C-alpha positions in Angstrom: 142.8 85.4 60.5 143.7 84.8 64.2 147.4 85.7 63.9 148.3 89.3 64.7 151.6 91.1 64.7 151.6 94.5 66.4 154.6 96.8 66.1 155.1 99.7 68.5 157.6 102.4 67.5 159.6 104.6 69.8 160.5 108.1 70.5 160.6 110.4 67.4 159.6 107.5 65.1 156.5 106.6 63.2 155.1 103.7 61.2 157.1 104.6 58.1 160.6 104.7 59.8 163.2 102.1 60.4 162.6 98.4 59.8 159.0 98.2 60.8 157.5 97.8 57.2 160.2 95.3 56.3 159.2 93.2 59.3 155.6 93.1 58.3 156.6 91.9 54.8 158.3 88.9 56.3 155.0 87.4 57.4 152.4 87.2 54.6 150.0 85.0 56.6 149.8 87.3 59.6 147.6 90.4 60.0 150.2 93.0 60.8 149.7 96.5 62.1 152.4 99.1 62.7 151.0 101.5 65.3 151.4 105.2 64.9 151.6 106.9 68.3 150.7 110.6 68.2 153.3 113.3 68.6 156.3 111.0 69.0 158.7 113.9 69.5 156.7 115.0 72.5 155.0 111.8 73.7 152.2 111.7 76.2 151.7 108.3 77.9 147.9 108.7 78.1 147.7 109.3 74.3 150.0 106.4 73.5 148.1 104.1 75.8 144.8 105.2 74.1 146.4 104.2 70.7 147.1 100.7 72.2 143.6 100.4 73.6 142.0 101.5 70.3 144.2 99.5 67.9 145.5 96.4 69.7 143.2 93.4 70.5 145.0 90.9 72.7 141.8 89.4 74.1 142.0 86.4 71.7 144.0 84.9 68.8 147.7 84.4 68.4 149.2 87.8 69.1 152.9 88.9 68.9 154.0 92.3 69.9 157.2 93.9 68.8 158.2 97.1 70.5 161.2 99.4 69.9 162.8 102.0 72.2 160.1 104.1 74.0 157.5 101.7 72.6 159.0 99.0 74.9 158.2 100.8 78.1 154.9 101.9 76.7 153.9 98.3 75.8 155.1 97.0 79.2 153.1 99.7 81.0 150.1 98.9 78.9 150.3 95.2 79.7 150.9 95.9 83.4 147.7 97.9 83.5 145.6 95.6 81.3 142.8 94.4 83.5 141.4 91.6 81.4 143.1 88.3 80.6 145.4 88.9 77.7 146.6 86.5 75.0 150.1 87.3 73.8 152.1 84.4 72.4 155.3 86.5 71.9 156.8 89.7 73.0 159.9 91.0 71.2 161.5 94.0 72.9 164.2 95.9 70.9 166.5 98.5 72.4 164.2 99.0 75.3 164.6 100.6 78.7 162.4 101.3 81.7 164.3 104.0 83.6 165.1 107.6 82.8 167.9 108.2 80.3 170.6 110.6 81.2 170.7 113.6 78.8 167.2 112.8 77.5 165.2 114.9 79.9 162.5 115.5 77.4 160.8 112.2 78.2 161.4 112.2 82.0 157.7 113.2 82.7 156.6 110.3 80.4 158.8 107.9 82.3 157.5 109.1 85.6 154.0 108.1 84.7 154.8 104.6 83.6 154.3 101.6 85.9 155.9 98.4 84.7 155.1 95.3 86.8 157.9 92.9 86.1 
């Protein structure tokens, strides 16, 4: 199957939360994967990027990435640093941000390490 849907959760979430499973069930003919980033309550960018490197193949096929919350900046950072040619047919960004959030200092260090090339 050359159709892939990758879903990237956000801060304090995991693959079993929110609407992620429901979304995969809407597309029977697509290979779907909900990523599980480690330690989502204390995220480390290097660890989340390693998850993307290990589990997401955007080198070929018809790939769609859906990202939510902190997953948005993580995916954008990942794509900005991706050195090979990538094949993404769709990118859906839900409740995303790319700057520090007031009153959420816990992820400031994470945000300081990201580099999004718009």
